[in-house]
mmCIF file as gemmi writes it, N, C-alpha and C atoms, coordinates in Angstrom:
data_model
loop_
_atom_site.group_PDB
_atom_site.id
_atom_site.type_symbol
_atom_site.label_atom_id
_atom_site.label_alt_id
_atom_site.label_comp_id
_atom_site.label_asym_id
_atom_site.label_entity_id
_atom_site.label_seq_id
_atom_site.pdbx_PDB_ins_code
_atom_site.Cartn_x
_atom_site.Cartn_y
_atom_site.Cartn_z
_atom_site.occupancy
_atom_site.B_iso_or_equiv
_atom_site.pdbx_formal_charge
_atom_site.auth_seq_id
_atom_site.auth_asym_id
_atom_site.pdbx_PDB_model_num
ATOM 1 N N . MET Axp A 1 ? 13.468 -8.811 -6.943 1 0 ? 1 A 1
ATOM 2 C CA . MET Axp A 1 ? 12.422 -9.712 -6.509 1 0 ? 1 A 1
ATOM 3 C C . MET Axp A 1 ? 11.061 -9.103 -6.849 1 0 ? 1 A 1
ATOM 4 N N . ALA Axp A 2 ? 10.193 -9.887 -7.418 1 0 ? 2 A 1
ATOM 5 C CA . ALA Axp A 2 ? 8.857 -9.419 -7.787 1 0 ? 2 A 1
ATOM 6 C C . ALA Axp A 2 ? 7.991 -9.265 -6.542 1 0 ? 2 A 1
ATOM 7 N N . LYS Axp A 3 ? 7.155 -8.246 -6.572 1 0 ? 3 A 1
ATOM 8 C CA . LYS Axp A 3 ? 6.252 -8.029 -5.44 1 0 ? 3 A 1
ATOM 9 C C . LYS Axp A 3 ? 5.124 -9.036 -5.465 1 0 ? 3 A 1
ATOM 10 N N . ARG Axp A 4 ? 4.719 -9.459 -4.293 1 0 ? 4 A 1
ATOM 11 C CA . ARG Axp A 4 ? 3.592 -10.382 -4.174 1 0 ? 4 A 1
ATOM 12 C C . ARG Axp A 4 ? 2.285 -9.62 -4.319 1 0 ? 4 A 1
ATOM 13 N N . ASP Axp A 5 ? 1.273 -10.329 -4.723 1 0 ? 5 A 1
ATOM 14 C CA . ASP Axp A 5 ? -0.063 -9.771 -4.832 1 0 ? 5 A 1
ATOM 15 C C . ASP Axp A 5 ? -0.517 -9.27 -3.458 1 0 ? 5 A 1
ATOM 16 N N . TYR Axp A 6 ? -1.027 -8.048 -3.391 1 0 ? 6 A 1
ATOM 17 C CA . TYR Axp A 6 ? -1.419 -7.46 -2.108 1 0 ? 6 A 1
ATOM 18 C C . TYR Axp A 6 ? -2.52 -8.256 -1.41 1 0 ? 6 A 1
ATOM 19 N N . TYR Axp A 7 ? -3.417 -8.827 -2.175 1 0 ? 7 A 1
ATOM 20 C CA . TYR Axp A 7 ? -4.472 -9.643 -1.573 1 0 ? 7 A 1
ATOM 21 C C . TYR Axp A 7 ? -3.867 -10.889 -0.923 1 0 ? 7 A 1
ATOM 22 N N . GLU Axp A 8 ? -2.889 -11.464 -1.588 1 0 ? 8 A 1
ATOM 23 C CA . GLU Axp A 8 ? -2.198 -12.637 -1.051 1 0 ? 8 A 1
ATOM 24 C C . GLU Axp A 8 ? -1.426 -12.279 0.22 1 0 ? 8 A 1
ATOM 25 N N . VAL Axp A 9 ? -0.792 -11.114 0.214 1 0 ? 9 A 1
ATOM 26 C CA . VAL Axp A 9 ? -0.028 -10.665 1.383 1 0 ? 9 A 1
ATOM 27 C C . VAL Axp A 9 ? -0.927 -10.603 2.61 1 0 ? 9 A 1
ATOM 28 N N . LEU Axp A 10 ? -2.141 -10.068 2.432 1 0 ? 10 A 1
ATOM 29 C CA . LEU Axp A 10 ? -3.066 -9.937 3.559 1 0 ? 10 A 1
ATOM 30 C C . LEU Axp A 10 ? -3.907 -11.188 3.786 1 0 ? 10 A 1
ATOM 31 N N . GLY Axp A 11 ? -3.844 -12.119 2.836 1 0 ? 11 A 1
ATOM 32 C CA . GLY Axp A 11 ? -4.59 -13.358 2.996 1 0 ? 11 A 1
ATOM 33 C C . GLY Axp A 11 ? -6.089 -13.201 2.831 1 0 ? 11 A 1
ATOM 34 N N . VAL Axp A 12 ? -6.487 -12.323 1.904 1 0 ? 12 A 1
ATOM 35 C CA . VAL Axp A 12 ? -7.912 -12.098 1.637 1 0 ? 12 A 1
ATOM 36 C C . VAL Axp A 12 ? -8.186 -12.309 0.152 1 0 ? 12 A 1
ATOM 37 N N . SER Axp A 13 ? -9.454 -12.478 -0.185 1 0 ? 13 A 1
ATOM 38 C CA . SER Axp A 13 ? -9.826 -12.631 -1.593 1 0 ? 13 A 1
ATOM 39 C C . SER Axp A 13 ? -9.959 -11.26 -2.244 1 0 ? 13 A 1
ATOM 40 N N . LYS Axp A 14 ? -9.982 -11.233 -3.565 1 0 ? 14 A 1
ATOM 41 C CA . LYS Axp A 14 ? -10.136 -9.971 -4.293 1 0 ? 14 A 1
ATOM 42 C C . LYS Axp A 14 ? -11.509 -9.344 -4.087 1 0 ? 14 A 1
ATOM 43 N N . THR Axp A 15 ? -12.442 -10.124 -3.598 1 0 ? 15 A 1
ATOM 44 C CA . THR Axp A 15 ? -13.787 -9.603 -3.342 1 0 ? 15 A 1
ATOM 45 C C . THR Axp A 15 ? -13.983 -9.243 -1.873 1 0 ? 15 A 1
ATOM 46 N N . ALA Axp A 16 ? -12.924 -9.232 -1.098 1 0 ? 16 A 1
ATOM 47 C CA . ALA Axp A 16 ? -13.023 -8.945 0.335 1 0 ? 16 A 1
ATOM 48 C C . ALA Axp A 16 ? -13.554 -7.528 0.567 1 0 ? 16 A 1
ATOM 49 N N . SER Axp A 17 ? -14.34 -7.392 1.616 1 0 ? 17 A 1
ATOM 50 C CA . SER Axp A 17 ? -14.857 -6.066 1.977 1 0 ? 17 A 1
ATOM 51 C C . SER Axp A 17 ? -13.761 -5.265 2.683 1 0 ? 17 A 1
ATOM 52 N N . ALA Axp A 18 ? -14.001 -3.972 2.819 1 0 ? 18 A 1
ATOM 53 C CA . ALA Axp A 18 ? -13.049 -3.11 3.519 1 0 ? 18 A 1
ATOM 54 C C . ALA Axp A 18 ? -12.847 -3.589 4.953 1 0 ? 18 A 1
ATOM 55 N N . ASP Axp A 19 ? -13.922 -4.054 5.581 1 0 ? 19 A 1
ATOM 56 C CA . ASP Axp A 19 ? -13.837 -4.551 6.953 1 0 ? 19 A 1
ATOM 57 C C . ASP Axp A 19 ? -12.989 -5.823 7.03 1 0 ? 19 A 1
ATOM 58 N N . GLU Axp A 20 ? -13.147 -6.715 6.068 1 0 ? 20 A 1
ATOM 59 C CA . GLU Axp A 20 ? -12.346 -7.945 6.041 1 0 ? 20 A 1
ATOM 60 C C . GLU Axp A 20 ? -10.867 -7.634 5.839 1 0 ? 20 A 1
ATOM 61 N N . ILE Axp A 21 ? -10.578 -6.669 4.992 1 0 ? 21 A 1
ATOM 62 C CA . ILE Axp A 21 ? -9.192 -6.263 4.741 1 0 ? 21 A 1
ATOM 63 C C . ILE Axp A 21 ? -8.586 -5.674 6.014 1 0 ? 21 A 1
ATOM 64 N N . LYS Axp A 22 ? -9.347 -4.836 6.69 1 0 ? 22 A 1
ATOM 65 C CA . LYS Axp A 22 ? -8.874 -4.212 7.927 1 0 ? 22 A 1
ATOM 66 C C . LYS Axp A 22 ? -8.591 -5.267 9 1 0 ? 22 A 1
ATOM 67 N N . LYS Axp A 23 ? -9.495 -6.216 9.173 1 0 ? 23 A 1
ATOM 68 C CA . LYS Axp A 23 ? -9.305 -7.275 10.168 1 0 ? 23 A 1
ATOM 69 C C . LYS Axp A 23 ? -8.096 -8.141 9.845 1 0 ? 23 A 1
ATOM 70 N N . ALA Axp A 24 ? -7.939 -8.491 8.575 1 0 ? 24 A 1
ATOM 71 C CA . ALA Axp A 24 ? -6.806 -9.32 8.165 1 0 ? 24 A 1
ATOM 72 C C . ALA Axp A 24 ? -5.492 -8.584 8.41 1 0 ? 24 A 1
ATOM 73 N N . PHE Axp A 25 ? -5.465 -7.279 8.099 1 0 ? 25 A 1
ATOM 74 C CA . PHE Axp A 25 ? -4.257 -6.487 8.333 1 0 ? 25 A 1
ATOM 75 C C . PHE Axp A 25 ? -3.914 -6.438 9.815 1 0 ? 25 A 1
ATOM 76 N N . ARG Axp A 26 ? -4.877 -6.143 10.638 1 0 ? 26 A 1
ATOM 77 C CA . ARG Axp A 26 ? -4.618 -6.033 12.077 1 0 ? 26 A 1
ATOM 78 C C . ARG Axp A 26 ? -4.106 -7.341 12.663 1 0 ? 26 A 1
ATOM 79 N N . ARG Axp A 27 ? -4.713 -8.439 12.254 1 0 ? 27 A 1
ATOM 80 C CA . ARG Axp A 27 ? -4.274 -9.759 12.728 1 0 ? 27 A 1
ATOM 81 C C . ARG Axp A 27 ? -2.82 -10.019 12.342 1 0 ? 27 A 1
ATOM 82 N N . ALA Axp A 28 ? -2.516 -9.793 11.067 1 0 ? 28 A 1
ATOM 83 C CA . ALA Axp A 28 ? -1.172 -10.05 10.56 1 0 ? 28 A 1
ATOM 84 C C . ALA Axp A 28 ? -0.155 -9.053 11.128 1 0 ? 28 A 1
ATOM 85 N N . ALA Axp A 29 ? -0.56 -7.801 11.309 1 0 ? 29 A 1
ATOM 86 C CA . ALA Axp A 29 ? 0.35 -6.787 11.838 1 0 ? 29 A 1
ATOM 87 C C . ALA Axp A 29 ? 0.783 -7.113 13.256 1 0 ? 29 A 1
ATOM 88 N N . VAL Axp A 30 ? -0.14 -7.594 14.074 1 0 ? 30 A 1
ATOM 89 C CA . VAL Axp A 30 ? 0.212 -7.983 15.443 1 0 ? 30 A 1
ATOM 90 C C . VAL Axp A 30 ? 1.206 -9.145 15.41 1 0 ? 30 A 1
ATOM 91 N N . GLU Axp A 31 ? 0.952 -10.088 14.531 1 0 ? 31 A 1
ATOM 92 C CA . GLU Axp A 31 ? 1.817 -11.275 14.436 1 0 ? 31 A 1
ATOM 93 C C . GLU Axp A 31 ? 3.225 -10.937 13.954 1 0 ? 31 A 1
ATOM 94 N N . HIS Axp A 32 ? 3.333 -10.008 13.011 1 0 ? 32 A 1
ATOM 95 C CA . HIS Axp A 32 ? 4.627 -9.723 12.38 1 0 ? 32 A 1
ATOM 96 C C . HIS Axp A 32 ? 5.27 -8.416 12.84 1 0 ? 32 A 1
ATOM 97 N N . HIS Axp A 33 ? 4.723 -7.756 13.845 1 0 ? 33 A 1
ATOM 98 C CA . HIS Axp A 33 ? 5.284 -6.482 14.295 1 0 ? 33 A 1
ATOM 99 C C . HIS Axp A 33 ? 6.694 -6.691 14.838 1 0 ? 33 A 1
ATOM 100 N N . PRO Axp A 34 ? 7.655 -5.88 14.397 1 0 ? 34 A 1
ATOM 101 C CA . PRO Axp A 34 ? 9.042 -6.041 14.838 1 0 ? 34 A 1
ATOM 102 C C . PRO Axp A 34 ? 9.224 -5.912 16.358 1 0 ? 34 A 1
ATOM 103 N N . ASP Axp A 35 ? 8.416 -5.091 17.001 1 0 ? 35 A 1
ATOM 104 C CA . ASP Axp A 35 ? 8.525 -4.929 18.458 1 0 ? 35 A 1
ATOM 105 C C . ASP Axp A 35 ? 8.075 -6.178 19.208 1 0 ? 35 A 1
ATOM 106 N N . ARG Axp A 36 ? 7.4 -7.069 18.503 1 0 ? 36 A 1
ATOM 107 C CA . ARG Axp A 36 ? 6.935 -8.318 19.12 1 0 ? 36 A 1
ATOM 108 C C . ARG Axp A 36 ? 7.732 -9.514 18.592 1 0 ? 36 A 1
ATOM 109 N N . GLY Axp A 37 ? 8.892 -9.225 18.03 1 0 ? 37 A 1
ATOM 110 C CA . GLY Axp A 37 ? 9.749 -10.293 17.531 1 0 ? 37 A 1
ATOM 111 C C . GLY Axp A 37 ? 9.417 -10.77 16.139 1 0 ? 37 A 1
ATOM 112 N N . GLY Axp A 38 ? 8.611 -10.007 15.435 1 0 ? 38 A 1
ATOM 113 C CA . GLY Axp A 38 ? 8.215 -10.39 14.082 1 0 ? 38 A 1
ATOM 114 C C . GLY Axp A 38 ? 9.226 -9.959 13.039 1 0 ? 38 A 1
ATOM 115 N N . ASN Axp A 39 ? 8.942 -10.324 11.821 1 0 ? 39 A 1
ATOM 116 C CA . ASN Axp A 39 ? 9.804 -10.024 10.684 1 0 ? 39 A 1
ATOM 117 C C . ASN Axp A 39 ? 9.512 -8.616 10.174 1 0 ? 39 A 1
ATOM 118 N N . GLU Axp A 40 ? 10.513 -7.747 10.205 1 0 ? 40 A 1
ATOM 119 C CA . GLU Axp A 40 ? 10.327 -6.35 9.808 1 0 ? 40 A 1
ATOM 120 C C . GLU Axp A 40 ? 9.956 -6.222 8.329 1 0 ? 40 A 1
ATOM 121 N N . GLU Axp A 41 ? 10.594 -7.029 7.469 1 0 ? 41 A 1
ATOM 122 C CA . GLU Axp A 41 ? 10.29 -6.967 6.033 1 0 ? 41 A 1
ATOM 123 C C . GLU Axp A 41 ? 8.847 -7.384 5.758 1 0 ? 41 A 1
ATOM 124 N N . LYS Axp A 42 ? 8.387 -8.422 6.424 1 0 ? 42 A 1
ATOM 125 C CA . LYS Axp A 42 ? 7.004 -8.879 6.276 1 0 ? 42 A 1
ATOM 126 C C . LYS Axp A 42 ? 6.042 -7.79 6.76 1 0 ? 42 A 1
ATOM 127 N N . PHE Axp A 43 ? 6.397 -7.137 7.855 1 0 ? 43 A 1
ATOM 128 C CA . PHE Axp A 43 ? 5.568 -6.061 8.401 1 0 ? 43 A 1
ATOM 129 C C . PHE Axp A 43 ? 5.466 -4.892 7.416 1 0 ? 43 A 1
ATOM 130 N N . LYS Axp A 44 ? 6.58 -4.538 6.79 1 0 ? 44 A 1
ATOM 131 C CA . LYS Axp A 44 ? 6.566 -3.462 5.789 1 0 ? 44 A 1
ATOM 132 C C . LYS Axp A 44 ? 5.703 -3.85 4.591 1 0 ? 44 A 1
ATOM 133 N N . GLU Axp A 45 ? 5.81 -5.1 4.17 1 0 ? 45 A 1
ATOM 134 C CA . GLU Axp A 45 ? 5.003 -5.598 3.054 1 0 ? 45 A 1
ATOM 135 C C . GLU Axp A 45 ? 3.514 -5.533 3.391 1 0 ? 45 A 1
ATOM 136 N N . LEU Axp A 46 ? 3.157 -5.91 4.623 1 0 ? 46 A 1
ATOM 137 C CA . LEU Axp A 46 ? 1.77 -5.836 5.082 1 0 ? 46 A 1
ATOM 138 C C . LEU Axp A 46 ? 1.262 -4.395 5.042 1 0 ? 46 A 1
ATOM 139 N N . ASN Axp A 47 ? 2.067 -3.464 5.551 1 0 ? 47 A 1
ATOM 140 C CA . ASN Axp A 47 ? 1.68 -2.052 5.56 1 0 ? 47 A 1
ATOM 141 C C . ASN Axp A 47 ? 1.481 -1.512 4.155 1 0 ? 47 A 1
ATOM 142 N N . GLU Axp A 48 ? 2.386 -1.874 3.254 1 0 ? 48 A 1
ATOM 143 C CA . GLU Axp A 48 ? 2.276 -1.413 1.873 1 0 ? 48 A 1
ATOM 144 C C . GLU Axp A 48 ? 0.979 -1.927 1.235 1 0 ? 48 A 1
ATOM 145 N N . ALA Axp A 49 ? 0.7 -3.207 1.452 1 0 ? 49 A 1
ATOM 146 C CA . ALA Axp A 49 ? -0.521 -3.797 0.894 1 0 ? 49 A 1
ATOM 147 C C . ALA Axp A 49 ? -1.762 -3.123 1.474 1 0 ? 49 A 1
ATOM 148 N N . TYR Axp A 50 ? -1.765 -2.898 2.775 1 0 ? 50 A 1
ATOM 149 C CA . TYR Axp A 50 ? -2.93 -2.294 3.422 1 0 ? 50 A 1
ATOM 150 C C . TYR Axp A 50 ? -3.131 -0.852 2.967 1 0 ? 50 A 1
ATOM 151 N N . GLU Axp A 51 ? -2.05 -0.105 2.808 1 0 ? 51 A 1
ATOM 152 C CA . GLU Axp A 51 ? -2.162 1.291 2.366 1 0 ? 51 A 1
ATOM 153 C C . GLU Axp A 51 ? -2.86 1.388 1.01 1 0 ? 51 A 1
ATOM 154 N N . VAL Axp A 52 ? -2.657 0.416 0.16 1 0 ? 52 A 1
ATOM 155 C CA . VAL Axp A 52 ? -3.305 0.425 -1.161 1 0 ? 52 A 1
ATOM 156 C C . VAL Axp A 52 ? -4.734 -0.092 -1.071 1 0 ? 52 A 1
ATOM 157 N N . LEU Axp A 53 ? -4.923 -1.224 -0.403 1 0 ? 53 A 1
ATOM 158 C CA . LEU Axp A 53 ? -6.238 -1.865 -0.416 1 0 ? 53 A 1
ATOM 159 C C . LEU Axp A 53 ? -7.27 -1.17 0.468 1 0 ? 53 A 1
ATOM 160 N N . LYS Axp A 54 ? -6.84 -0.37 1.43 1 0 ? 54 A 1
ATOM 161 C CA . LYS Axp A 54 ? -7.811 0.315 2.292 1 0 ? 54 A 1
ATOM 162 C C . LYS Axp A 54 ? -8.435 1.529 1.6 1 0 ? 54 A 1
ATOM 163 N N . ASP Axp A 55 ? -7.757 2.063 0.609 1 0 ? 55 A 1
ATOM 164 C CA . ASP Axp A 55 ? -8.229 3.24 -0.117 1 0 ? 55 A 1
ATOM 165 C C . ASP Axp A 55 ? -8.936 2.775 -1.394 1 0 ? 55 A 1
ATOM 166 N N . GLU Axp A 56 ? -10.198 3.099 -1.528 1 0 ? 56 A 1
ATOM 167 C CA . GLU Axp A 56 ? -11.004 2.592 -2.643 1 0 ? 56 A 1
ATOM 168 C C . GLU Axp A 56 ? -10.434 2.966 -4.009 1 0 ? 56 A 1
ATOM 169 N N . SER Axp A 57 ? -9.967 4.205 -4.18 1 0 ? 57 A 1
ATOM 170 C CA . SER Axp A 57 ? -9.442 4.604 -5.491 1 0 ? 57 A 1
ATOM 171 C C . SER Axp A 57 ? -8.114 3.907 -5.792 1 0 ? 57 A 1
ATOM 172 N N . LYS Axp A 58 ? -7.242 3.777 -4.783 1 0 ? 58 A 1
ATOM 173 C CA . LYS Axp A 58 ? -5.979 3.059 -4.994 1 0 ? 58 A 1
ATOM 174 C C . LYS Axp A 58 ? -6.254 1.581 -5.286 1 0 ? 58 A 1
ATOM 175 N N . ARG Axp A 59 ? -7.231 1.032 -4.592 1 0 ? 59 A 1
ATOM 176 C CA . ARG Axp A 59 ? -7.58 -0.378 -4.798 1 0 ? 59 A 1
ATOM 177 C C . ARG Axp A 59 ? -8.083 -0.61 -6.219 1 0 ? 59 A 1
ATOM 178 N N . LYS Axp A 60 ? -8.899 0.307 -6.738 1 0 ? 60 A 1
ATOM 179 C CA . LYS Axp A 60 ? -9.404 0.175 -8.106 1 0 ? 60 A 1
ATOM 180 C C . LYS Axp A 60 ? -8.258 0.231 -9.113 1 0 ? 60 A 1
ATOM 181 N N . ARG Axp A 61 ? -7.315 1.16 -8.9 1 0 ? 61 A 1
ATOM 182 C CA . ARG Axp A 61 ? -6.154 1.249 -9.797 1 0 ? 61 A 1
ATOM 183 C C . ARG Axp A 61 ? -5.309 -0.019 -9.707 1 0 ? 61 A 1
ATOM 184 N N . TYR Axp A 62 ? -5.132 -0.52 -8.483 1 0 ? 62 A 1
ATOM 185 C CA . TYR Axp A 62 ? -4.353 -1.753 -8.305 1 0 ? 62 A 1
ATOM 186 C C . TYR Axp A 62 ? -5.041 -2.923 -8.994 1 0 ? 62 A 1
ATOM 187 N N . ASP Axp A 63 ? -6.35 -3.029 -8.836 1 0 ? 63 A 1
ATOM 188 C CA . ASP Axp A 63 ? -7.095 -4.112 -9.475 1 0 ? 63 A 1
ATOM 189 C C . ASP Axp A 63 ? -6.988 -4.043 -11 1 0 ? 63 A 1
ATOM 190 N N . GLN Axp A 64 ? -6.959 -2.836 -11.537 1 0 ? 64 A 1
ATOM 191 C CA . GLN Axp A 64 ? -6.916 -2.676 -12.986 1 0 ? 64 A 1
ATOM 192 C C . GLN Axp A 64 ? -5.5 -2.804 -13.555 1 0 ? 64 A 1
ATOM 193 N N . PHE Axp A 65 ? -4.507 -2.196 -12.883 1 0 ? 65 A 1
ATOM 194 C CA . PHE Axp A 65 ? -3.158 -2.125 -13.443 1 0 ? 65 A 1
ATOM 195 C C . PHE Axp A 65 ? -2.094 -2.857 -12.636 1 0 ? 65 A 1
ATOM 196 N N . GLY Axp A 66 ? -2.447 -3.397 -11.492 1 0 ? 66 A 1
ATOM 197 C CA . GLY Axp A 66 ? -1.463 -4.078 -10.652 1 0 ? 66 A 1
ATOM 198 C C . GLY Axp A 66 ? -0.534 -3.083 -9.972 1 0 ? 66 A 1
ATOM 199 N N . HIS Axp A 67 ? 0.657 -3.532 -9.67 1 0 ? 67 A 1
ATOM 200 C CA . HIS Axp A 67 ? 1.624 -2.676 -8.97 1 0 ? 67 A 1
ATOM 201 C C . HIS Axp A 67 ? 1.993 -1.446 -9.79 1 0 ? 67 A 1
ATOM 202 N N . ALA Axp A 68 ? 1.968 -1.568 -11.108 1 0 ? 68 A 1
ATOM 203 C CA . ALA Axp A 68 ? 2.32 -0.444 -11.981 1 0 ? 68 A 1
ATOM 204 C C . ALA Axp A 68 ? 1.362 0.731 -11.785 1 0 ? 68 A 1
ATOM 205 N N . GLY Axp A 69 ? 0.096 0.468 -11.538 1 0 ? 69 A 1
ATOM 206 C CA . GLY Axp A 69 ? -0.879 1.533 -11.318 1 0 ? 69 A 1
ATOM 207 C C . GLY Axp A 69 ? -0.6 2.322 -10.058 1 0 ? 69 A 1
ATOM 208 N N . VAL Axp A 70 ? -0.142 1.642 -9.044 1 0 ? 70 A 1
ATOM 209 C CA . VAL Axp A 70 ? 0.169 2.3 -7.768 1 0 ? 70 A 1
ATOM 210 C C . VAL Axp A 70 ? 1.459 3.1 -7.89 1 0 ? 70 A 1
ATOM 211 N N . VAL Axp A 71 ? 2.468 2.533 -8.539 1 0 ? 71 A 1
ATOM 212 C CA . VAL Axp A 71 ? 3.757 3.207 -8.705 1 0 ? 71 A 1
ATOM 213 C C . VAL Axp A 71 ? 3.615 4.434 -9.588 1 0 ? 71 A 1
ATOM 214 N N . ALA Axp A 72 ? 2.817 4.329 -10.652 1 0 ? 72 A 1
ATOM 215 C CA . ALA Axp A 72 ? 2.632 5.448 -11.571 1 0 ? 72 A 1
ATOM 216 C C . ALA Axp A 72 ? 2.049 6.657 -10.848 1 0 ? 72 A 1
ATOM 217 N N . VAL Axp A 73 ? 1.106 6.441 -9.976 1 0 ? 73 A 1
ATOM 218 C CA . VAL Axp A 73 ? 0.494 7.543 -9.232 1 0 ? 73 A 1
ATOM 219 C C . VAL Axp A 73 ? 1.525 8.192 -8.31 1 0 ? 73 A 1
ATOM 220 N N . ARG Axp A 74 ? 2.357 7.388 -7.672 1 0 ? 74 A 1
ATOM 221 C CA . ARG Axp A 74 ? 3.405 7.939 -6.804 1 0 ? 74 A 1
ATOM 222 C C . ARG Axp A 74 ? 4.366 8.815 -7.595 1 0 ? 74 A 1
ATOM 223 N N . LEU Axp A 75 ? 4.726 8.378 -8.804 1 0 ? 75 A 1
ATOM 224 C CA . LEU Axp A 75 ? 5.63 9.158 -9.647 1 0 ? 75 A 1
ATOM 225 C C . LEU Axp A 75 ? 4.998 10.471 -10.07 1 0 ? 75 A 1
ATOM 226 N N . VAL Axp A 76 ? 3.744 10.425 -10.462 1 0 ? 76 A 1
ATOM 227 C CA . VAL Axp A 76 ? 3.048 11.646 -10.868 1 0 ? 76 A 1
ATOM 228 C C . VAL Axp A 76 ? 2.966 12.623 -9.703 1 0 ? 76 A 1
ATOM 229 N N . MET Axp A 77 ? 2.657 12.124 -8.515 1 0 ? 77 A 1
ATOM 230 C CA . MET Axp A 77 ? 2.573 12.997 -7.338 1 0 ? 77 A 1
ATOM 231 C C . MET Axp A 77 ? 3.941 13.599 -7.008 1 0 ? 77 A 1
ATOM 232 N N . ALA Axp A 78 ? 5.006 12.845 -7.173 1 0 ? 78 A 1
ATOM 233 C CA . ALA Axp A 78 ? 6.354 13.361 -6.921 1 0 ? 78 A 1
ATOM 234 C C . ALA Axp A 78 ? 6.707 14.474 -7.901 1 0 ? 78 A 1
ATOM 235 N N . VAL Axp A 79 ? 6.329 14.294 -9.157 1 0 ? 79 A 1
ATOM 236 C CA . VAL Axp A 79 ? 6.591 15.322 -10.17 1 0 ? 79 A 1
ATOM 237 C C . VAL Axp A 79 ? 5.793 16.579 -9.854 1 0 ? 79 A 1
ATOM 238 N N . ILE Axp A 80 ? 4.538 16.424 -9.514 1 0 ? 80 A 1
ATOM 239 C CA . ILE Axp A 80 ? 3.696 17.58 -9.186 1 0 ? 80 A 1
ATOM 240 C C . ILE Axp A 80 ? 4.261 18.322 -7.984 1 0 ? 80 A 1
ATOM 241 N N . LEU Axp A 81 ? 4.648 17.593 -6.945 1 0 ? 81 A 1
ATOM 242 C CA . LEU Axp A 81 ? 5.219 18.216 -5.755 1 0 ? 81 A 1
ATOM 243 C C . LEU Axp A 81 ? 6.492 18.977 -6.1 1 0 ? 81 A 1
ATOM 244 N N . THR Axp A 82 ? 7.317 18.392 -6.926 1 0 ? 82 A 1
ATOM 245 C CA . THR Axp A 82 ? 8.553 19.052 -7.343 1 0 ? 82 A 1
ATOM 246 C C . THR Axp A 82 ? 8.248 20.344 -8.092 1 0 ? 82 A 1
ATOM 247 N N . LEU Axp A 83 ? 7.28 20.297 -8.998 1 0 ? 83 A 1
ATOM 248 C CA . LEU Axp A 83 ? 6.917 21.495 -9.757 1 0 ? 83 A 1
ATOM 249 C C . LEU Axp A 83 ? 6.36 22.588 -8.85 1 0 ? 83 A 1
ATOM 250 N N . VAL Axp A 84 ? 5.578 22.204 -7.876 1 0 ? 84 A 1
ATOM 251 C CA . VAL Axp A 84 ? 5.013 23.176 -6.944 1 0 ? 84 A 1
ATOM 252 C C . VAL Axp A 84 ? 6.124 23.812 -6.119 1 0 ? 84 A 1
ATOM 253 N N . LEU Axp A 85 ? 7.038 23.004 -5.639 1 0 ? 85 A 1
ATOM 254 C CA . LEU Axp A 85 ? 8.129 23.524 -4.813 1 0 ? 85 A 1
ATOM 255 C C . LEU Axp A 85 ? 9.035 24.457 -5.605 1 0 ? 85 A 1
ATOM 256 N N . VAL Axp A 86 ? 9.242 24.169 -6.876 1 0 ? 86 A 1
ATOM 257 C CA . VAL Axp A 86 ? 10.067 25.014 -7.723 1 0 ? 86 A 1
ATOM 258 C C . VAL Axp A 86 ? 9.35 26.328 -8.022 1 0 ? 86 A 1
ATOM 259 N N . ALA Axp A 87 ? 8.025 26.272 -8.184 1 0 ? 87 A 1
ATOM 260 C CA . ALA Axp A 87 ? 7.251 27.451 -8.555 1 0 ? 87 A 1
ATOM 261 C C . ALA Axp A 87 ? 7.001 28.401 -7.387 1 0 ? 87 A 1
ATOM 262 N N . VAL Axp A 88 ? 7.099 27.912 -6.167 1 0 ? 88 A 1
ATOM 263 C CA . VAL Axp A 88 ? 6.828 28.76 -5.007 1 0 ? 88 A 1
ATOM 264 C C . VAL Axp A 88 ? 7.993 29.72 -4.798 1 0 ? 88 A 1
ATOM 265 N N . PRO Axp A 89 ? 7.708 31.018 -4.78 1 0 ? 89 A 1
ATOM 266 C CA . PRO Axp A 89 ? 8.805 31.986 -4.586 1 0 ? 89 A 1
ATOM 267 C C . PRO Axp A 89 ? 9.362 31.895 -3.17 1 0 ? 89 A 1
ATOM 268 N N . ARG Axp A 90 ? 10.653 32.014 -3.075 1 0 ? 90 A 1
ATOM 269 C CA . ARG Axp A 90 ? 11.331 31.966 -1.78 1 0 ? 90 A 1
ATOM 270 C C . ARG Axp A 90 ? 11.351 33.371 -1.177 1 0 ? 90 A 1
ATOM 271 N N . VAL Axp A 91 ? 11.174 33.456 0.098 1 0 ? 91 A 1
ATOM 272 C CA . VAL Axp A 91 ? 11.158 34.763 0.772 1 0 ? 91 A 1
ATOM 273 C C . VAL Axp A 91 ? 12.509 35.093 1.313 1 0 ? 91 A 1
């Protein structure tokens, strides 16, 4: 299944301010929170969208490259972490 546009998930425009994104997330999170009888998958989707759009650098990458820009950074960070863990001498 293809991922939905993060702006669409939060119900904001691409020109939304950080404050508008935060308010939209909080409203939707309360509505869809699993502890309040909401849909867990929808709640996870909301969190994923907010994690990207709240961070200015992640948002710029998302705006430029879409979901691929966000995934690529995660892969690079995983590789770097793996290399660091391998390089650290064990005591």
